[in-house]
C-alpha positions in Angstrom: -17.1 15.0 -49.1 -15.7 14.6 -45.6 -17.5 11.9 -42.9 -17.0 12.3 -39.8 -17.0 10.2 -36.9 -17.8 10.1 -33.4 -16.0 8.3 -31.0 -18.6 5.6 -30.4 -18.9 5.1 -34.7 -14.6 4.9 -34.6 -14.9 2.2 -32.2 -17.5 0.3 -34.2 -15.5 0.3 -37.1 -12.5 -0.6 -35.5 -14.0 -3.4 -34.2 -15.3 -4.8 -36.9 -12.4 -4.4 -39.2 -10.6 -6.5 -36.2 -13.0 -9.1 -36.4 -13.2 -8.8 -40.7 -9.5 -9.5 -40.1 -9.6 -12.4 -37.7 -12.1 -14.0 -40.3 -9.8 -14.0 -43.2 -6.9 -14.9 -41.3 -9.0 -18.2 -39.8 -9.8 -18.8 -43.4 -7.1 -18.3 -45.1 -5.2 -20.8 -42.2 -7.9 -23.2 -43.2 -7.5 -23.2 -46.6 -4.0 -23.3 -46.6 -3.2 -25.6 -43.4 -1.2 -27.8 -45.4 0.9 -25.7 -46.1 1.2 -23.3 -43.3 1.8 -26.8 -41.1 5.4 -27.1 -44.0 6.5 -23.5 -43.0 5.9 -23.6 -39.4 8.0 -27.0 -39.5 10.3 -25.0 -41.5 10.7 -22.4 -39.4 11.0 -24.6 -36.0 13.9 -27.1 -37.8 15.6 -24.0 -39.1 15.5 -22.0 -35.5 16.1 -25.1 -33.7 19.5 -24.1 -32.1 17.6 -21.2 -30.9 14.8 -23.2 -29.5 17.4 -25.8 -27.8 19.5 -22.8 -26.3 16.3 -20.9 -25.4 14.7 -24.4 -23.1 18.3 -24.6 -21.5 18.8 -21.4 -20.3 15.5 -21.7 -18.9 16.0 -24.5 -17.5 19.6 -24.3 -16.2 18.8 -20.4 -14.7 17.7 -21.6 -11.2 20.6 -23.9 -10.5 22.9 -21.1 -12.2 21.3 -18.7 -9.8 21.8 -20.9 -6.8 25.3 -21.3 -7.5 25.9 -17.7 -7.9 24.8 -17.2 -4.4 26.5 -20.2 -3.3 30.2 -18.5 -4.7 29.3 -14.9 -3.4 31.3 -15.6 0.0 34.0 -17.0 -2.1 34.3 -14.5 -4.9 33.4 -10.9 -2.8 35.4 -11.6 0.3 37.6 -8.2 -0.3 36.0 -6.9 -3.5 32.8 -7.8 -5.8 33.5 -9.6 -8.8 30.5 -10.5 -10.8 32.1 -11.3 -14.0 34.3 -14.1 -12.4 30.8 -15.3 -10.2 29.0 -15.2 -13.1 31.6 -17.0 -15.3 31.9 -19.8 -12.7 28.3 -20.5 -12.2 27.7 -20.5 -15.9 30.7 -23.0 -16.6 28.8 -25.1 -13.2 25.3 -25.4 -14.8 27.0 -26.5 -18.1 29.1 -29.1 -16.4 26.1 -30.1 -14.0 23.9 -30.7 -17.5 26.5 -33.1 -19.2 27.3 -34.8 -16.5 23.7 -35.8 -15.6 23.6 -36.3 -19.5 26.4 -38.8 -19.6 25.3 -40.4 -16.0 22.0 -41.2 -17.3 23.6 -42.6 -20.9 26.4 -44.7 -19.2 24.0 -45.9 -16.4 20.8 -46.8 -18.2 21.5 -47.5 -22.0 23.0 -50.6 -21.3 20.9 -52.2 -19.0 18.0 -50.8 -21.2 19.3 -52.5 -24.2 19.7 -55.8 -22.5 16.5 -55.8 -21.2 14.9 -55.1 -24.7 17.0 -57.8 -26.2 15.9 -60.2 -23.4 12.5 -59.4 -24.6 13.1 -59.9 -28.5 14.7 -63.0 -28.4 12.6 -64.3 -25.4 9.7 -62.8 -27.3 8.9 -65.8 -30.1 8.1 -67.9 -26.9 5.9 -65.4 -24.9 4.1 -65.3 -28.9 3.9 -69.4 -28.6 3.0 -69.5 -25.0 0.2 -67.0 -26.2 -1.3 -68.5 -29.2 -2.0 -71.2 -27.4 -4.2 -69.9 -25.0 -5.6 -68.1 -27.4 -6.2 -71.3 -29.7 -7.8 -72.8 -26.5 -10.0 -70.2 -25.8 -11.2 -69.4 -29.3 -11.7 -73.3 -29.9 -14.9 -72.3 -28.6 -16.3 -70.0 -30.8 -15.4 -72.2 -33.5 -18.6 -74.2 -33.6 -21.5 -71.8 -32.3 -19.5 -68.1 -34.2 -16.9 -69.8 -36.8 -17.2 -66.3 -38.9 -16.0 -64.8 -35.2 -13.4 -67.6 -35.0 -11.8 -67.0 -38.3 -11.6 -63.1 -38.2 -10.0 -63.6 -34.6 -7.4 -66.7 -35.7 -6.4 -64.2 -39.0 -5.8 -61.1 -36.7 -3.9 -63.0 -34.3 -1.6 -64.4 -37.0 -1.3 -60.9 -38.5 0.2 -59.4 -35.2 2.1 -63.1 -34.9 4.1 -62.4 -37.9 4.8 -58.9 -37.3 6.1 -59.1 -34.2 8.3 -61.9 -35.1 9.7 -60.2 -38.2 10.0 -57.1 -36.4 11.5 -59.1 -33.7 14.3 -60.8 -36.3 15.2 -56.8 -37.6 15.7 -55.4 -34.7 17.3 -58.1 -32.5 20.9 -57.7 -34.8 20.7 -53.9 -34.6 20.7 -53.8 -30.7 23.9 -56.3 -31.1 25.8 -53.5 -32.9 24.2 -51.0 -30.3 25.8 -53.1 -27.3 29.0 -53.8 -28.8 30.0 -50.4 -30.2 30.4 -51.0 -33.5 31.2 -48.5 -36.4 27.3 -48.7 -37.5 26.3 -47.8 -33.8 24.7 -44.1 -35.7 22.9 -46.1 -38.8 21.7 -48.6 -36.6 19.7 -46.2 -33.6 18.3 -44.3 -36.5 17.4 -44.6 -40.8 19.8 -41.5 -41.5 22.6 -40.5 -40.1 22.4 -37.1 -41.9 19.6 -36.6 -39.4 21.6 -38.1 -36.3 24.4 -35.6 -36.8 22.3 -32.5 -37.6 20.5 -33.2 -34.0 23.9 -33.7 -32.4 24.9 -30.4 -34.3 21.6 -28.3 -33.1 22.0 -29.7 -29.5 26.0 -28.6 -29.3 25.0 -25.0 -30.7 21.8 -25.1 -28.1 24.3 -25.5 -25.6 26.4 -22.9 -26.8 23.7 -20.3 -26.7 22.5 -21.1 -23.7 26.2 -20.1 -22.3 25.4 -17.0 -24.2 22.2 -16.6 -22.9 22.9 -17.3 -19.2 26.7 -15.1 -18.9 24.1 -11.9 -20.1 21.0 -12.8 -19.2 20.2 -9.2 -17.8 21.0 -7.6 -20.6 18.8 -9.7 -23.0 15.8 -9.4 -20.4 16.4 -6.0 -20.7 16.1 -5.5 -24.5 12.8 -7.8 -24.3 11.1 -5.4 -22.3 12.4 -2.5 -24.0 10.8 -3.9 -27.1 7.6 -4.3 -25.9 7.6 -0.9 -24.0 8.5 0.4 -27.4 5.9 -1.1 -29.3 2.5 -1.9 -26.7 1.0 0.6 -24.9 2.4 1.1 -21.4 -0.7 -0.5 -19.9 -0.2 -4.1 -22.0 3.2 -4.3 -20.9 2.8 -4.2 -17.6 -0.4 -6.8 -18.2 2.4 -9.1 -20.2 4.7 -9.0 -18.2 2.5 -10.2 -15.3 1.0 -13.0 -17.4 4.5 -14.1 -18.2 5.8 -14.4 -14.6 3.0 -15.8 -13.4 3.1 -18.8 -15.9 6.9 -19.3 -15.8 6.9 -19.7 -11.9 3.5 -22.1 -12.2 5.8 -23.9 -14.8 9.3 -23.8 -13.1 7.7 -24.8 -9.9 5.5 -27.9 -11.3 8.5 -29.3 -13.4 11.3 -28.7 -11.2 8.9 -30.8 -8.3 7.6 -32.9 -10.9 10.5 -34.3 -11.9 12.0 -34.5 -8.5 8.8 -36.7 -7.7 9.2 -38.6 -10.7 13.4 -39.5 -10.0 11.8 -40.9 -6.7 8.9 -43.1 -7.5 11.7 -44.4 -10.1 14.0 -45.2 -7.7 11.3 -47.0 -5.6 9.8 -48.9 -8.6 13.5 -50.5 -8.9 14.2 -51.0 -5.3 10.8 -53.0 -5.0 10.7 -54.4 -8.3 13.9 -56.1 -6.9 12.7 -57.3 -3.8 10.0 -59.0 -5.3 12.3 -60.1 -8.1 10.5 -58.9 -11.3 11.7 -59.0 -14.4 12.7 -56.1 -16.6 13.0 -54.4 -13.5 15.2 -51.2 -15.3 13.1 -51.1 -18.3 10.0 -50.8 -16.2 11.5 -48.5 -13.8 12.6 -46.0 -16.5 9.3 -46.6 -18.2 7.1 -45.9 -14.9 9.6 -43.1 -14.0 9.1 -41.2 -17.3 5.4 -41.7 -17.3 5.0 -40.5 -13.9 5.7 -36.6 -15.0 2.3 -36.6 -16.8 -0.3 -35.7 -14.2 -3.1 -38.3 -14.3 -2.6 -40.2 -17.1 1.0 -41.0 -16.0 0.6 -44.2 -13.9 -1.5 -45.7 -16.2 0.5 -45.2 -19.6 3.5 -46.2 -17.7 1.6 -49.6 -15.6 -0.1 -50.9 -18.8 2.8 -52.0 -20.9 4.9 -52.6 -17.8 2.0 -55.5 -16.9 2.2 -56.5 -20.5 5.5 -57.1 -20.4 5.4 -59.5 -16.9 2.2 -60.8 -18.8 4.5 -62.4 -21.8 7.9 -63.3 -19.6 5.6 -64.5 -16.4 2.3 -64.5 -16.5 2.0 -65.5 -12.4 3.7 -62.6 -11.6 1.7 -59.6 -12.9 -1.1 -59.5 -10.0 1.5 -59.3 -7.3 3.2 -56.4 -9.9 -0.3 -54.6 -10.2 -0.6 -54.3 -6.8 3.2 -52.8 -6.2 2.2 -50.2 -8.3 -1.1 -49.5 -7.0 0.6 -49.0 -3.8 3.2 -46.8 -5.0 1.0 -44.6 -6.9 -1.3 -44.2 -3.5 2.1 -43.4 -2.0 2.8 -41.0 -4.6 -0.6 -39.4 -4.8 -1.4 -38.9 -1.4 1.8 -38.3 0.4 4.6 -38.1 -1.5 3.2 -35.7 -4.7 1.6 -33.4 -1.8 4.6 -33.0 0.4 7.0 -32.0 -3.4 4.4 -30.0 -5.0 1.8 -28.9 -2.6 -1.6 -27.4 -4.7 1.0 -25.8 -7.1 -1.3 -26.1 -10.1 -5.0 -25.4 -8.6 -6.8 -26.6 -11.4 -9.9 -28.8 -11.4 -9.7 -32.3 -12.7 -11.4 -31.6 -15.8 -9.5 -28.8 -16.6 -6.2 -31.2 -16.2 -7.4 -33.7 -18.6 -8.5 -31.0 -21.0 -4.9 -29.6 -20.8 -3.4 -32.9 -21.3 -5.7 -34.0 -24.4 -4.9 -30.6 -26.1 -1.1 -30.7 -25.0 -0.6 -34.3 -26.2 -2.6 -34.0 -29.4 -0.7 -31.0 -30.4 3.1 -31.6 -29.3 3.1 -35.0 -28.0 4.6 -36.2 -25.1 6.0 -32.9 -24.6 2.7 -31.4 -24.6 1.6 -34.0 -22.1 3.9 -32.6 -19.4 4.2 -28.7 -20.4 1.1 -28.0 -21.6 -0.9 -28.7 -17.9 1.1 -26.2 -15.9 0.8 -23.4 -18.2 -2.9 -23.8 -18.8 -3.3 -23.7 -15.3 -1.5 -20.7 -15.0 -4.3 -19.1 -17.6 -6.8 -20.8 -15.5 -6.0 -18.7 -12.6 -5.2 -15.4 -14.4 -8.7 -15.8 -16.5 -10.4 -16.4 -12.5 -9.0 -13.7 -11.0 -9.9 -11.5 -14.0 -13.1 -12.7 -14.1 -13.6 -12.0 -10.6 -12.5 -8.6 -10.5 -14.8 -7.7 -13.7 -17.9 -9.1 -11.5 -17.3 -6.8 -8.5 -16.6 -4.1 -10.6 -19.9 -4.5 -11.5 -21.2 -5.1 -8.0 -21.8 -8.8 -8.6 -20.9 -12.0 -6.5 -17.6 -13.8 -7.7 -18.0 -16.9 -6.0 -19.1 -19.6 -8.1 -21.7 -20.9 -5.9 -23.8 -18.2 -6.7 -24.5 -19.3 -10.1 -25.8 -22.8 -9.2 -29.0 -21.6 -9.7 -31.0 -19.9 -12.4 -31.4 -17.0 -10.5 -31.3 -13.8 -12.3 -28.4 -11.6 -10.5 -28.7 -7.7 -10.2 -25.9 -5.1 -10.2 -25.7 -3.7 -6.4 -27.1 0.1 -6.3 -26.6 2.7 -4.2 -29.1 3.7 -1.9 -31.3 6.5 -3.1 -31.9 7.6 0.9 -28.1 7.4 1.3 -26.2 10.9 0.6 -23.3 10.3 -2.0 -19.9 10.5 0.1 -17.9 13.7 -0.6 -14.6 13.5 -2.5 -11.6 13.6 -0.8 -9.3 16.4 -1.6 -6.5 14.9 -3.8 -4.3 17.8 -3.1 -2.0 17.5 0.0 -2.2 19.7 2.5 0.9 21.9 2.8 2.7 21.0 5.8 5.0 23.6 7.6 8.8 22.7 7.4 10.6 22.2 10.4 12.7 24.9 12.1 15.2 24.6 14.6 14.2 26.4 18.0 16.0 29.8 18.9 16.8 30.0 22.2 16.4 33.8 22.6 13.2 33.7 20.7 10.0 35.2 23.1 6.7 34.5 22.1 4.5 37.6 21.1 1.3 38.1 22.7 -1.5 37.9 19.8 -3.2 41.4 21.1 0.1 43.2 21.1 0.3 41.6 17.2 -3.4 43.1 16.2 -2.3 46.3 17.8 0.5 46.8 15.9 -1.5 45.7 12.8 -3.9 48.6 13.5 -1.6 50.8 14.1 -0.1 50.6 10.5 -3.4 50.6 8.8 -4.2 54.1 10.6 -0.9 55.1 9.3 -1.3 54.0 6.2 -4.6 55.8 5.7 -3.7 59.2 7.2 -0.9 59.0 5.0 -2.7 58.7 1.8 -5.4 61.6 2.8 -4.4 65.1 0.7 
């Protein structure tokens, strides 16, 4: 016996199947979460070179486009040379990337290692001074609260022993790194295999990025072809629109925030040099890197920096904190808006939400990357909700929903007559005819007489 379903019943059945499938997948994911995480990490590890190549190609694509435009005036003087122009632009982008990496490593790493080594050498003295300060202040609790005094003293002794052991174990490794010894790889990481694997993945990623940049139009066309072949046309258009919007938001935010953080790092270095602060290079790098993170970045960079200065030269902590506050105010009120503008358009609550979720899932990279992605999704979702409300005749402004009033859709007035639909067919337009100089217009009366005479002749001819 066959069961015949109408369109409404089929829609309900299809929805029920989708809901059951989604619930089943969620249940399996929760039940086998550890196995799924292990599989995901394995897939990421295997595809690491491809992911690195995709990331490098995506980040270097604007630079490659700019170089290609600049090279057009030199390569296309007599006739176009697209392959030569593309090869030179890709080569230039890769050379700029490698030069930036080598320059940063050569200029920053020695100073960074020297600052860390100085910190570790001076750490016992800093901890001794801090111990004396804590002992003096904890002495007041010894008579009144002996249990609390014992607990705090035990905790500080544990922290003191851990810090001393860390300094004793890590300082020889820094010496070998600074001297460029043969065991540099084993001192940087605990496993030489992981370092070699990372280096291999990076080299393969650069090679993959070169292929992607050289034939990026072809690969993008293949991706669109796959989407049009597997998805409905409307869904493909929506997907491409969302992808373009997210890409624009992400690239605009990342490029602007990188430039902003670089300027803040340089200003921090100059200001700390003038104020004669300790650990200038280390703190400037820390402040510049953490400034990439929206909202939380200045706090993340300022707190450990102030702690380092407190351990080394306590009297300079207050000037440093004042300097960082002035620098961040300058960045937040002048430099940042000049470079970025209103690139995010994301309320503060959702910015905090994006940073928290991104940082919890992907760490530091997630805190940086998740904010512009979430901002793009937020904008698209706001536009979608506004469009749906307009279709229902409801107000789209959020202020209209600040009260508990019930909103009704705007209905057409019954007294007004419905507008007549315009005919969709376009009227036929006469084709343009070139005027004839010998043509003499015939009067309408003469044309009517001719037609009447022809009808009379036709009727007489038909009579027997």
